N, C-alpha and C positions, 0 to 999 in steps of 0.2 A: 749697407744702406743703398736703397734704390736711387738712381740719379737719371736725369734726362740724358738721352743720347745726343750726339751732335746734330743729328737730323731733327730731333724733337726740339732742340733749342732753336734751330733754323726755322722750323715751322711756327714756333711761338713768335719769333721776330716778324715773320711774314704776315701774321695776323694783325700786327700793329702798324703796318704800312698802309696809309690811306690811299684810296684810289686817286689816280691823277698825280701821284708824287713822282718827283725826280730823285732817284736814289743811287748812290755809289756803294758798291759792295767791295770792301777791302780784301786784301790777299789772305788766304787761309780759310779759317772757319766761316767767315761771312759769305764766301762764294756759294755755300750751300743754300742760302736763302733763295737764290734764283730758282731752285728746283721745287720750292714750296709755295710760290706765289700762285694765287687763284687765277687761272687763265681767262676767266670771265671778267676780271677786274683789270683795268688799264694802269700799269705802273711802268715808268720809263727808267730802265736801268742804265747807268753810266759806268764806263770803265775808263780809268785815267790814261790808258794808252790810246784812247781816241775812238770810243764807241758810244753811241746812244741808241737805245732800243735793243739792248742785249737780252737774249733769251736764255733758257735753261741749258744745261750740258747736253751735247748731242748723244744720240744712241751710239752704242759701241759699233765701230766700223764706219760711222758716218762723220767722223771728225774731219775738219778742214784745217790743215796745219797753218794756214794764213789767217784763221779766225780764232784769236785767243784773247783772254782777258789779261789784266795787268800781272797776274801770277803765272802767265804762260800756260794756263789750262784751256783746252778747247771749249768754245761756247757756240751758241747759235745766234742768229740775228733775226729779230721779228720783222714782220712786214712794216715798212716805213722806217726801219732803222737806218742809221747813218754812220759813216766813218769820217774822221777829221784829224787834223794835225795835233800832235802832242801838246803844242803850245796853246792851241784853242781849247783843248781839254782842261788844261790847268787854269785858263782864264775862266772857264765855267766854274771850276772848283773854288777859285779865289774870289770870284765876283759875287758869291752869295746866291748862285742859281740852283744849288742843290737843296732839296727839302730835308733829306736825311742822308747820312753816311753811316754805314755799319762797319765797325772796326773790331779787330781782335785786340787783346791787351795782355801785358805782363802784370800790370798793376793799375788799379783805379783808387784814388783817395776818396775819403768820405765827403769831400767838397767837390768832387767831380773832376779832379786833375787826372790826366791820362798819361801813362808811360807804356808805349807799345813798340819801340823801335830798337832798343839796346838794353842788354842786361849786364854789360861789362865783360862778357866772355871774350876771350882773345880771338875766337874764330867768328865773331858776330860781324855782320855787314855794318860798317861804320857810317851809315847815312840814314837820315830820317825819311828820305823819299817823299812821296806825296801825302803821307799820313798827316804831317803838320798842316798842309794846305787844306786837307779835308776836315780835320778837327776844328779848325777855326772858320773855314768858309761855309760849311753846311749849317743849315738852320737848326738841325737837331743831330746829335751824335748818339747812336746806339752802340753799345759794346757787347760783344759775345765772348765768353771765356769760361774756362773751368773755374769753379769757386775757390779751389785750393790748388797749390802746387803739388807735384808728385810726392813731396816730403810732408804734406799736410799743413802747410802754412797758408794763411788766407791771402788771396790776391787783392782783396779789398783792405786797404790800409789807412791809418791816420794820415800819413804823408808818404808820397812815393819816394822810394830810395833809388830807383832807376832814373835815367835822364828823361825829362818830360817831353811829351809830344805837344801837349796843350794844357792850359791852365783853366780850370773850371768849365770845361767844354762838354763834359759827358751829361747827357740827358737821362738815359736809362741804361741799366745794366742787366744783361741776361746771362745767367750761369746755369750749370747743370743741377742747381738746387732751387733757384728762385729768380724772380724778376723784381728789380728795385729801381726806384726813381731817385736821382740825385737832386736834393732840394736844399734851399738855404739853411734849413733846420737839420740837415743830415739825410741819411738814406731811409727811404720809405719803402717798405716791402709791399709789393702789389699782389704777388701770388707766390706759392711755393709748391714743390712737388708733393703729391698726395702722401699723407702720413707723416710729414715733417712738421714739427712744432716750431714756433718762433724761438722758444728757449734753446732748442737744439741748434737751430740755424745761428742764433746769436753766439753760441759757443764755438762755432766754426768760422766766425767772421771777426775780422780784426777791428771793427768799429761798432759803436752803438747803432741799433736798428730800431725803427718805429714801424708800426703797422696800423692801417686804417681801422 
């Protein structure tokens, strides 16, 4: 079955970010969104380690080891961008100043609960980090993830079995198969990869789905 690539998911997310938005991109898959934003539209990217006005990844050989995002990946700084203290960055996150945050996830429940920091594995980092602050502080939470685990289990579940990052915080889910809104009535399918039917998507998803 054809699936969206990671860059195609990132491009889909980028199209949904309104001009003028202040946006945090989480560690991992969400960092790809920076490379797909339309340069003619003004979007202000925030990084929790203390950057506002972050640009796309630099060209190979032009990396600055002192200019990195929260995942320690090299980034660029757009004209007018700023650096600031970590504490100020978290004040922005917790104070409701971000319009959107884009996060990865291990699981999302049908009511929009998010689990993205711990799977119970013995070698996992035992700290939620800034994900909790972002999930609750941002006005909207977009989640990017594969639709299923490597063993074929749905990452969209009736109730999260991993420790929660936030309760009822997810606004929209982007997977390698579909885009879905989390609503009070359950998950609403916005679009799907070409050739995929709602019936097949439903079979691959752990909760009931609706479509417009």
